[in-house]
mmCIF file of the N, C-alpha and C atoms, coordinates in Angstrom:
data_MODEL
# 
_entry.id   MODEL 
# 
loop_
_atom_site.group_PDB 
_atom_site.id 
_atom_site.type_symbol 
_atom_site.label_atom_id 
_atom_site.label_alt_id 
_atom_site.label_comp_id 
_atom_site.label_asym_id 
_atom_site.label_entity_id 
_atom_site.label_seq_id 
_atom_site.pdbx_PDB_ins_code 
_atom_site.Cartn_x 
_atom_site.Cartn_y 
_atom_site.Cartn_z 
_atom_site.occupancy 
_atom_site.B_iso_or_equiv 
_atom_site.pdbx_formal_charge 
_atom_site.auth_seq_id 
_atom_site.auth_comp_id 
_atom_site.auth_asym_id 
_atom_site.auth_atom_id 
_atom_site.pdbx_PDB_model_num 
ATOM 1   N N  . MET A 1 1  ? 151.582 237.962 38.818 1.00 0.00 ? 1  MET A N  1 
ATOM 2   C CA . MET A 1 1  ? 150.216 238.119 38.448 1.00 0.00 ? 1  MET A CA 1 
ATOM 3   C C  . MET A 1 1  ? 150.088 239.066 37.243 1.00 0.00 ? 1  MET A C  1 
ATOM 4   N N  . GLU A 1 2  ? 149.304 238.708 36.296 1.00 0.00 ? 2  GLU A N  1 
ATOM 5   C CA . GLU A 1 2  ? 149.093 239.530 35.126 1.00 0.00 ? 2  GLU A CA 1 
ATOM 6   C C  . GLU A 1 2  ? 148.047 240.573 35.435 1.00 0.00 ? 2  GLU A C  1 
ATOM 7   N N  . ALA A 1 3  ? 148.318 241.831 35.070 1.00 0.00 ? 3  ALA A N  1 
ATOM 8   C CA . ALA A 1 3  ? 147.391 242.925 35.334 1.00 0.00 ? 3  ALA A CA 1 
ATOM 9   C C  . ALA A 1 3  ? 146.566 243.211 34.104 1.00 0.00 ? 3  ALA A C  1 
ATOM 10  N N  . HIS A 1 4  ? 145.355 243.775 34.306 1.00 0.00 ? 4  HIS A N  1 
ATOM 11  C CA . HIS A 1 4  ? 144.480 244.122 33.223 1.00 0.00 ? 4  HIS A CA 1 
ATOM 12  C C  . HIS A 1 4  ? 143.922 245.531 33.447 1.00 0.00 ? 4  HIS A C  1 
ATOM 13  N N  . ILE A 1 5  ? 143.452 246.161 32.385 1.00 0.00 ? 5  ILE A N  1 
ATOM 14  C CA . ILE A 1 5  ? 142.837 247.479 32.498 1.00 0.00 ? 5  ILE A CA 1 
ATOM 15  C C  . ILE A 1 5  ? 141.685 247.399 33.495 1.00 0.00 ? 5  ILE A C  1 
ATOM 16  N N  . GLY A 1 6  ? 141.642 248.357 34.423 1.00 0.00 ? 6  GLY A N  1 
ATOM 17  C CA . GLY A 1 6  ? 140.592 248.432 35.409 1.00 0.00 ? 6  GLY A CA 1 
ATOM 18  C C  . GLY A 1 6  ? 140.994 247.849 36.758 1.00 0.00 ? 6  GLY A C  1 
ATOM 19  N N  . ASP A 1 7  ? 142.088 247.039 36.758 1.00 0.00 ? 7  ASP A N  1 
ATOM 20  C CA . ASP A 1 7  ? 142.583 246.512 38.022 1.00 0.00 ? 7  ASP A CA 1 
ATOM 21  C C  . ASP A 1 7  ? 143.145 247.631 38.877 1.00 0.00 ? 7  ASP A C  1 
ATOM 22  N N  . SER A 1 8  ? 143.076 247.470 40.179 1.00 0.00 ? 8  SER A N  1 
ATOM 23  C CA . SER A 1 8  ? 143.717 248.395 41.118 1.00 0.00 ? 8  SER A CA 1 
ATOM 24  C C  . SER A 1 8  ? 145.165 247.999 41.336 1.00 0.00 ? 8  SER A C  1 
ATOM 25  N N  . ILE A 1 9  ? 146.005 249.002 41.597 1.00 0.00 ? 9  ILE A N  1 
ATOM 26  C CA . ILE A 1 9  ? 147.400 248.742 41.916 1.00 0.00 ? 9  ILE A CA 1 
ATOM 27  C C  . ILE A 1 9  ? 147.734 249.509 43.171 1.00 0.00 ? 9  ILE A C  1 
ATOM 28  N N  . VAL A 1 10 ? 148.470 248.871 44.074 1.00 0.00 ? 10 VAL A N  1 
ATOM 29  C CA . VAL A 1 10 ? 148.895 249.480 45.342 1.00 0.00 ? 10 VAL A CA 1 
ATOM 30  C C  . VAL A 1 10 ? 150.395 249.383 45.390 1.00 0.00 ? 10 VAL A C  1 
ATOM 31  N N  . LEU A 1 11 ? 151.077 250.554 45.463 1.00 0.00 ? 11 LEU A N  1 
ATOM 32  C CA . LEU A 1 11 ? 152.509 250.598 45.590 1.00 0.00 ? 11 LEU A CA 1 
ATOM 33  C C  . LEU A 1 11 ? 152.882 251.063 47.001 1.00 0.00 ? 11 LEU A C  1 
ATOM 34  N N  . GLU A 1 12 ? 153.650 250.254 47.675 1.00 0.00 ? 12 GLU A N  1 
ATOM 35  C CA . GLU A 1 12 ? 154.083 250.618 49.015 1.00 0.00 ? 12 GLU A CA 1 
ATOM 36  C C  . GLU A 1 12 ? 155.080 251.782 48.908 1.00 0.00 ? 12 GLU A C  1 
ATOM 37  N N  . SER A 1 13 ? 155.053 252.682 49.887 1.00 0.00 ? 13 SER A N  1 
ATOM 38  C CA . SER A 1 13 ? 155.949 253.788 49.926 1.00 0.00 ? 13 SER A CA 1 
ATOM 39  C C  . SER A 1 13 ? 157.369 253.343 50.227 1.00 0.00 ? 13 SER A C  1 
ATOM 40  N N  . GLU A 1 14 ? 158.352 254.041 49.683 1.00 0.00 ? 14 GLU A N  1 
ATOM 41  C CA . GLU A 1 14 ? 159.736 253.742 49.984 1.00 0.00 ? 14 GLU A CA 1 
ATOM 42  C C  . GLU A 1 14 ? 160.200 254.373 51.266 1.00 0.00 ? 14 GLU A C  1 
ATOM 43  N N  . ARG A 1 15 ? 159.375 255.258 51.852 1.00 0.00 ? 15 ARG A N  1 
ATOM 44  C CA . ARG A 1 15 ? 159.715 255.961 53.082 1.00 0.00 ? 15 ARG A CA 1 
ATOM 45  C C  . ARG A 1 15 ? 158.833 255.441 54.218 1.00 0.00 ? 15 ARG A C  1 
ATOM 46  N N  . VAL A 1 16 ? 159.463 255.253 55.353 1.00 0.00 ? 16 VAL A N  1 
ATOM 47  C CA . VAL A 1 16 ? 158.778 254.787 56.566 1.00 0.00 ? 16 VAL A CA 1 
ATOM 48  C C  . VAL A 1 16 ? 157.769 255.831 56.979 1.00 0.00 ? 16 VAL A C  1 
ATOM 49  N N  . GLY A 1 17 ? 156.571 255.397 57.289 1.00 0.00 ? 17 GLY A N  1 
ATOM 50  C CA . GLY A 1 17 ? 155.524 256.296 57.758 1.00 0.00 ? 17 GLY A CA 1 
ATOM 51  C C  . GLY A 1 17 ? 154.691 256.949 56.657 1.00 0.00 ? 17 GLY A C  1 
ATOM 52  N N  . GLN A 1 18 ? 155.062 256.731 55.419 1.00 0.00 ? 18 GLN A N  1 
ATOM 53  C CA . GLN A 1 18 ? 154.304 257.295 54.304 1.00 0.00 ? 18 GLN A CA 1 
ATOM 54  C C  . GLN A 1 18 ? 153.270 256.293 53.856 1.00 0.00 ? 18 GLN A C  1 
ATOM 55  N N  . PRO A 1 19 ? 152.068 256.747 53.493 1.00 0.00 ? 19 PRO A N  1 
ATOM 56  C CA . PRO A 1 19 ? 151.015 255.797 53.050 1.00 0.00 ? 19 PRO A CA 1 
ATOM 57  C C  . PRO A 1 19 ? 151.336 255.215 51.649 1.00 0.00 ? 19 PRO A C  1 
ATOM 58  N N  . ALA A 1 20 ? 150.735 254.090 51.376 1.00 0.00 ? 20 ALA A N  1 
ATOM 59  C CA . ALA A 1 20 ? 150.878 253.481 50.065 1.00 0.00 ? 20 ALA A CA 1 
ATOM 60  C C  . ALA A 1 20 ? 150.156 254.314 49.031 1.00 0.00 ? 20 ALA A C  1 
ATOM 61  N N  . HIS A 1 21 ? 150.518 254.169 47.738 1.00 0.00 ? 21 HIS A N  1 
ATOM 62  C CA . HIS A 1 21 ? 149.830 254.850 46.646 1.00 0.00 ? 21 HIS A CA 1 
ATOM 63  C C  . HIS A 1 21 ? 148.888 253.843 46.005 1.00 0.00 ? 21 HIS A C  1 
ATOM 64  N N  . THR A 1 22 ? 147.654 254.272 45.774 1.00 0.00 ? 22 THR A N  1 
ATOM 65  C CA . THR A 1 22 ? 146.665 253.400 45.170 1.00 0.00 ? 22 THR A CA 1 
ATOM 66  C C  . THR A 1 22 ? 146.141 254.082 43.870 1.00 0.00 ? 22 THR A C  1 
ATOM 67  N N  . GLY A 1 23 ? 145.972 253.282 42.840 1.00 0.00 ? 23 GLY A N  1 
ATOM 68  C CA . GLY A 1 23 ? 145.469 253.804 41.575 1.00 0.00 ? 23 GLY A CA 1 
ATOM 69  C C  . GLY A 1 23 ? 144.784 252.697 40.785 1.00 0.00 ? 23 GLY A C  1 
ATOM 70  N N  . VAL A 1 24 ? 144.337 253.102 39.582 1.00 0.00 ? 24 VAL A N  1 
ATOM 71  C CA . VAL A 1 24 ? 143.667 252.147 38.666 1.00 0.00 ? 24 VAL A CA 1 
ATOM 72  C C  . VAL A 1 24 ? 144.474 252.064 37.399 1.00 0.00 ? 24 VAL A C  1 
ATOM 73  N N  . ILE A 1 25 ? 144.711 250.864 36.917 1.00 0.00 ? 25 ILE A N  1 
ATOM 74  C CA . ILE A 1 25 ? 145.464 250.658 35.691 1.00 0.00 ? 25 ILE A CA 1 
ATOM 75  C C  . ILE A 1 25 ? 144.593 251.086 34.505 1.00 0.00 ? 25 ILE A C  1 
ATOM 76  N N  . GLU A 1 26 ? 145.047 252.106 33.791 1.00 0.00 ? 26 GLU A N  1 
ATOM 77  C CA . GLU A 1 26 ? 144.336 252.609 32.627 1.00 0.00 ? 26 GLU A CA 1 
ATOM 78  C C  . GLU A 1 26 ? 144.767 251.947 31.341 1.00 0.00 ? 26 GLU A C  1 
ATOM 79  N N  . ASP A 1 27 ? 146.030 251.469 31.318 1.00 0.00 ? 27 ASP A N  1 
ATOM 80  C CA . ASP A 1 27 ? 146.546 250.845 30.098 1.00 0.00 ? 27 ASP A CA 1 
ATOM 81  C C  . ASP A 1 27 ? 147.697 249.900 30.473 1.00 0.00 ? 27 ASP A C  1 
ATOM 82  N N  . VAL A 1 28 ? 147.760 248.767 29.869 1.00 0.00 ? 28 VAL A N  1 
ATOM 83  C CA . VAL A 1 28 ? 148.884 247.827 30.044 1.00 0.00 ? 28 VAL A CA 1 
ATOM 84  C C  . VAL A 1 28 ? 149.800 248.014 28.837 1.00 0.00 ? 28 VAL A C  1 
ATOM 85  N N  . LEU A 1 29 ? 150.934 248.670 29.065 1.00 0.00 ? 29 LEU A N  1 
ATOM 86  C CA . LEU A 1 29 ? 151.840 248.960 27.966 1.00 0.00 ? 29 LEU A CA 1 
ATOM 87  C C  . LEU A 1 29 ? 152.678 247.755 27.590 1.00 0.00 ? 29 LEU A C  1 
ATOM 88  N N  . GLN A 1 30 ? 153.055 246.927 28.576 1.00 0.00 ? 30 GLN A N  1 
ATOM 89  C CA . GLN A 1 30 ? 153.685 245.637 28.312 1.00 0.00 ? 30 GLN A CA 1 
ATOM 90  C C  . GLN A 1 30 ? 153.587 244.794 29.592 1.00 0.00 ? 30 GLN A C  1 
ATOM 91  N N  . GLN A 1 31 ? 153.528 243.475 29.372 1.00 0.00 ? 31 GLN A N  1 
ATOM 92  C CA . GLN A 1 31 ? 153.364 242.540 30.515 1.00 0.00 ? 31 GLN A CA 1 
ATOM 93  C C  . GLN A 1 31 ? 154.719 242.132 31.131 1.00 0.00 ? 31 GLN A C  1 
ATOM 94  N N  . GLN A 1 32 ? 155.685 241.861 30.323 1.00 0.00 ? 32 GLN A N  1 
ATOM 95  C CA . GLN A 1 32 ? 157.007 241.413 30.827 1.00 0.00 ? 32 GLN A CA 1 
ATOM 96  C C  . GLN A 1 32 ? 158.131 242.224 30.223 1.00 0.00 ? 32 GLN A C  1 
ATOM 97  N N  . PRO A 1 33 ? 158.902 242.948 30.955 1.00 0.00 ? 33 PRO A N  1 
ATOM 98  C CA . PRO A 1 33 ? 158.629 243.335 32.330 1.00 0.00 ? 33 PRO A CA 1 
ATOM 99  C C  . PRO A 1 33 ? 157.379 244.235 32.376 1.00 0.00 ? 33 PRO A C  1 
ATOM 100 N N  . PRO A 1 34 ? 156.683 244.236 33.518 1.00 0.00 ? 34 PRO A N  1 
ATOM 101 C CA . PRO A 1 34 ? 155.434 244.985 33.588 1.00 0.00 ? 34 PRO A CA 1 
ATOM 102 C C  . PRO A 1 34 ? 155.628 246.495 33.468 1.00 0.00 ? 34 PRO A C  1 
ATOM 103 N N  . ARG A 1 35 ? 154.705 247.120 32.731 1.00 0.00 ? 35 ARG A N  1 
ATOM 104 C CA . ARG A 1 35 ? 154.713 248.562 32.524 1.00 0.00 ? 35 ARG A CA 1 
ATOM 105 C C  . ARG A 1 35 ? 153.253 248.983 32.312 1.00 0.00 ? 35 ARG A C  1 
ATOM 106 N N  . TYR A 1 36 ? 152.804 249.868 33.198 1.00 0.00 ? 36 TYR A N  1 
ATOM 107 C CA . TYR A 1 36 ? 151.372 250.260 33.188 1.00 0.00 ? 36 TYR A CA 1 
ATOM 108 C C  . TYR A 1 36 ? 151.225 251.781 33.214 1.00 0.00 ? 36 TYR A C  1 
ATOM 109 N N  . ARG A 1 37 ? 150.143 252.254 32.645 1.00 0.00 ? 37 ARG A N  1 
ATOM 110 C CA . ARG A 1 37 ? 149.747 253.646 32.775 1.00 0.00 ? 37 ARG A CA 1 
ATOM 111 C C  . ARG A 1 37 ? 148.677 253.663 33.873 1.00 0.00 ? 37 ARG A C  1 
ATOM 112 N N  . VAL A 1 38 ? 148.914 254.408 34.944 1.00 0.00 ? 38 VAL A N  1 
ATOM 113 C CA . VAL A 1 38 ? 148.053 254.343 36.154 1.00 0.00 ? 38 VAL A CA 1 
ATOM 114 C C  . VAL A 1 38 ? 147.504 255.746 36.418 1.00 0.00 ? 38 VAL A C  1 
ATOM 115 N N  . ARG A 1 39 ? 146.199 255.790 36.768 1.00 0.00 ? 39 ARG A N  1 
ATOM 116 C CA . ARG A 1 39 ? 145.560 257.028 37.266 1.00 0.00 ? 39 ARG A CA 1 
ATOM 117 C C  . ARG A 1 39 ? 145.469 256.850 38.769 1.00 0.00 ? 39 ARG A C  1 
ATOM 118 N N  . TRP A 1 40 ? 146.160 257.737 39.489 1.00 0.00 ? 40 TRP A N  1 
ATOM 119 C CA . TRP A 1 40 ? 146.227 257.703 40.945 1.00 0.00 ? 40 TRP A CA 1 
ATOM 120 C C  . TRP A 1 40 ? 145.005 258.323 41.583 1.00 0.00 ? 40 TRP A C  1 
ATOM 121 N N  . GLU A 1 41 ? 144.813 258.062 42.903 1.00 0.00 ? 41 GLU A N  1 
ATOM 122 C CA . GLU A 1 41 ? 143.662 258.559 43.659 1.00 0.00 ? 41 GLU A CA 1 
ATOM 123 C C  . GLU A 1 41 ? 143.490 260.057 43.530 1.00 0.00 ? 41 GLU A C  1 
ATOM 124 N N  . ASP A 1 42 ? 144.641 260.792 43.405 1.00 0.00 ? 42 ASP A N  1 
ATOM 125 C CA . ASP A 1 42 ? 144.564 262.235 43.367 1.00 0.00 ? 42 ASP A CA 1 
ATOM 126 C C  . ASP A 1 42 ? 144.286 262.761 41.951 1.00 0.00 ? 42 ASP A C  1 
ATOM 127 N N  . GLY A 1 43 ? 144.095 261.840 40.961 1.00 0.00 ? 43 GLY A N  1 
ATOM 128 C CA . GLY A 1 43 ? 143.766 262.248 39.622 1.00 0.00 ? 43 GLY A CA 1 
ATOM 129 C C  . GLY A 1 43 ? 144.979 262.331 38.682 1.00 0.00 ? 43 GLY A C  1 
ATOM 130 N N  . HIS A 1 44 ? 146.191 262.323 39.224 1.00 0.00 ? 44 HIS A N  1 
ATOM 131 C CA . HIS A 1 44 ? 147.374 262.357 38.380 1.00 0.00 ? 44 HIS A CA 1 
ATOM 132 C C  . HIS A 1 44 ? 147.580 261.015 37.698 1.00 0.00 ? 44 HIS A C  1 
ATOM 133 N N  . GLU A 1 45 ? 148.305 261.047 36.593 1.00 0.00 ? 45 GLU A N  1 
ATOM 134 C CA . GLU A 1 45 ? 148.545 259.840 35.829 1.00 0.00 ? 45 GLU A CA 1 
ATOM 135 C C  . GLU A 1 45 ? 150.047 259.669 35.631 1.00 0.00 ? 45 GLU A C  1 
ATOM 136 N N  . SER A 1 46 ? 150.522 258.427 35.647 1.00 0.00 ? 46 SER A N  1 
ATOM 137 C CA . SER A 1 46 ? 151.974 258.198 35.414 1.00 0.00 ? 46 SER A CA 1 
ATOM 138 C C  . SER A 1 46 ? 152.181 256.793 34.844 1.00 0.00 ? 46 SER A C  1 
ATOM 139 N N  . ILE A 1 47 ? 153.381 256.585 34.305 1.00 0.00 ? 47 ILE A N  1 
ATOM 140 C CA . ILE A 1 47 ? 153.765 255.262 33.809 1.00 0.00 ? 47 ILE A CA 1 
ATOM 141 C C  . ILE A 1 47 ? 154.530 254.590 34.948 1.00 0.00 ? 47 ILE A C  1 
ATOM 142 N N  . VAL A 1 48 ? 154.187 253.349 35.251 1.00 0.00 ? 48 VAL A N  1 
ATOM 143 C CA . VAL A 1 48 ? 154.768 252.627 36.338 1.00 0.00 ? 48 VAL A CA 1 
ATOM 144 C C  . VAL A 1 48 ? 155.394 251.321 35.823 1.00 0.00 ? 48 VAL A C  1 
ATOM 145 N N  . ALA A 1 49 ? 156.594 251.035 36.267 1.00 0.00 ? 49 ALA A N  1 
ATOM 146 C CA . ALA A 1 49 ? 157.271 249.755 35.967 1.00 0.00 ? 49 ALA A CA 1 
ATOM 147 C C  . ALA A 1 49 ? 157.696 249.179 37.318 1.00 0.00 ? 49 ALA A C  1 
ATOM 148 N N  . PRO A 1 50 ? 156.760 248.544 38.034 1.00 0.00 ? 50 PRO A N  1 
ATOM 149 C CA . PRO A 1 50 ? 157.053 248.071 39.403 1.00 0.00 ? 50 PRO A CA 1 
ATOM 150 C C  . PRO A 1 50 ? 158.063 246.936 39.401 1.00 0.00 ? 50 PRO A C  1 
ATOM 151 N N  . ALA A 1 51 ? 158.956 246.989 40.402 1.00 0.00 ? 51 ALA A N  1 
ATOM 152 C CA . ALA A 1 51 ? 159.889 245.886 40.618 1.00 0.00 ? 51 ALA A CA 1 
ATOM 153 C C  . ALA A 1 51 ? 159.173 244.683 41.230 1.00 0.00 ? 51 ALA A C  1 
ATOM 154 N N  . ALA A 1 52 ? 159.734 243.524 41.138 1.00 0.00 ? 52 ALA A N  1 
ATOM 155 C CA . ALA A 1 52 ? 159.088 242.325 41.668 1.00 0.00 ? 52 ALA A CA 1 
ATOM 156 C C  . ALA A 1 52 ? 158.801 242.514 43.177 1.00 0.00 ? 52 ALA A C  1 
ATOM 157 N N  . GLY A 1 53 ? 157.538 242.271 43.517 1.00 0.00 ? 53 GLY A N  1 
ATOM 158 C CA . GLY A 1 53 ? 157.138 242.356 44.912 1.00 0.00 ? 53 GLY A CA 1 
ATOM 159 C C  . GLY A 1 53 ? 156.815 243.751 45.418 1.00 0.00 ? 53 GLY A C  1 
ATOM 160 N N  . ALA A 1 54 ? 156.987 244.776 44.558 1.00 0.00 ? 54 ALA A N  1 
ATOM 161 C CA . ALA A 1 54 ? 156.782 246.166 44.981 1.00 0.00 ? 54 ALA A CA 1 
ATOM 162 C C  . ALA A 1 54 ? 155.332 246.633 44.855 1.00 0.00 ? 54 ALA A C  1 
ATOM 163 N N  . ALA A 1 55 ? 154.544 245.863 44.090 1.00 0.00 ? 55 ALA A N  1 
ATOM 164 C CA . ALA A 1 55 ? 153.191 246.277 43.830 1.00 0.00 ? 55 ALA A CA 1 
ATOM 165 C C  . ALA A 1 55 ? 152.205 245.111 44.077 1.00 0.00 ? 55 ALA A C  1 
ATOM 166 N N  . LEU A 1 56 ? 151.051 245.494 44.560 1.00 0.00 ? 56 LEU A N  1 
ATOM 167 C CA . LEU A 1 56 ? 149.943 244.547 44.772 1.00 0.00 ? 56 LEU A CA 1 
ATOM 168 C C  . LEU A 1 56 ? 148.888 244.868 43.711 1.00 0.00 ? 56 LEU A C  1 
ATOM 169 N N  . ILE A 1 57 ? 148.510 243.881 42.900 1.00 0.00 ? 57 ILE A N  1 
ATOM 170 C CA . ILE A 1 57 ? 147.497 244.062 41.896 1.00 0.00 ? 57 ILE A CA 1 
ATOM 171 C C  . ILE A 1 57 ? 146.207 243.424 42.414 1.00 0.00 ? 57 ILE A C  1 
ATOM 172 N N  . GLU A 1 58 ? 145.133 244.216 42.420 1.00 0.00 ? 58 GLU A N  1 
ATOM 173 C CA . GLU A 1 58 ? 143.810 243.729 42.866 1.00 0.00 ? 58 GLU A CA 1 
ATOM 174 C C  . GLU A 1 58 ? 142.894 243.696 41.646 1.00 0.00 ? 58 GLU A C  1 
ATOM 175 N N  . PRO A 1 59 ? 142.389 242.525 41.291 1.00 0.00 ? 59 PRO A N  1 
ATOM 176 C CA . PRO A 1 59 ? 141.536 242.430 40.086 1.00 0.00 ? 59 PRO A CA 1 
ATOM 177 C C  . PRO A 1 59 ? 140.309 243.357 40.179 1.00 0.00 ? 59 PRO A C  1 
ATOM 178 N N  . LYS A 1 60 ? 139.916 243.835 39.023 1.00 0.00 ? 60 LYS A N  1 
ATOM 179 C CA . LYS A 1 60 ? 138.723 244.671 38.937 1.00 0.00 ? 60 LYS A CA 1 
ATOM 180 C C  . LYS A 1 60 ? 137.527 243.881 39.440 1.00 0.00 ? 60 LYS A C  1 
ATOM 181 N N  . LYS A 1 61 ? 136.701 244.511 40.215 1.00 0.00 ? 61 LYS A N  1 
ATOM 182 C CA . LYS A 1 61 ? 135.523 243.879 40.769 1.00 0.00 ? 61 LYS A CA 1 
ATOM 183 C C  . LYS A 1 61 ? 134.501 243.673 39.612 1.00 0.00 ? 61 LYS A C  1 
ATOM 184 N N  . GLN A 1 62 ? 133.983 242.457 39.547 1.00 0.00 ? 62 GLN A N  1 
ATOM 185 C CA . GLN A 1 62 ? 133.004 242.106 38.520 1.00 0.00 ? 62 GLN A CA 1 
ATOM 186 C C  . GLN A 1 62 ? 131.649 242.596 38.958 1.00 0.00 ? 62 GLN A C  1 
ATOM 187 N N  . THR A 1 63 ? 130.894 243.191 38.034 1.00 0.00 ? 63 THR A N  1 
ATOM 188 C CA . THR A 1 63 ? 129.532 243.632 38.369 1.00 0.00 ? 63 THR A CA 1 
ATOM 189 C C  . THR A 1 63 ? 128.535 242.548 37.962 1.00 0.00 ? 63 THR A C  1 
ATOM 190 N N  . LYS A 1 64 ? 127.532 242.418 38.729 1.00 0.00 ? 64 LYS A N  1 
ATOM 191 C CA . LYS A 1 64 ? 126.457 241.428 38.445 1.00 0.00 ? 64 LYS A CA 1 
ATOM 192 C C  . LYS A 1 64 ? 125.448 242.065 37.524 1.00 0.00 ? 64 LYS A C  1 
ATOM 193 N N  . HIS A 1 65 ? 124.940 241.354 36.555 1.00 0.00 ? 65 HIS A N  1 
ATOM 194 C CA . HIS A 1 65 ? 123.962 241.898 35.630 1.00 0.00 ? 65 HIS A CA 1 
ATOM 195 C C  . HIS A 1 65 ? 122.577 241.498 36.058 1.00 0.00 ? 65 HIS A C  1 
# 
C-alpha cells in the first residue's frame, strides 16, 4: 500500500507484551523501498523504513465540507 502525508502508521513491537507504536506520516521520503518521517503519539519524530508486513498504514480520514 502506498502511504501519503497525513496517513497513520502502526508498527508492531518487536517485544512480546509491548504495545504497538502509532504515529502520523509527516513526509514521504521515498515510496520504494518505503521511507517515511513519522511524528509519534509522544511527539517525537523519526525516520522509518518498515520491512514488508511490519507496518499497517491507515489512510487519512477525509473531512466532509
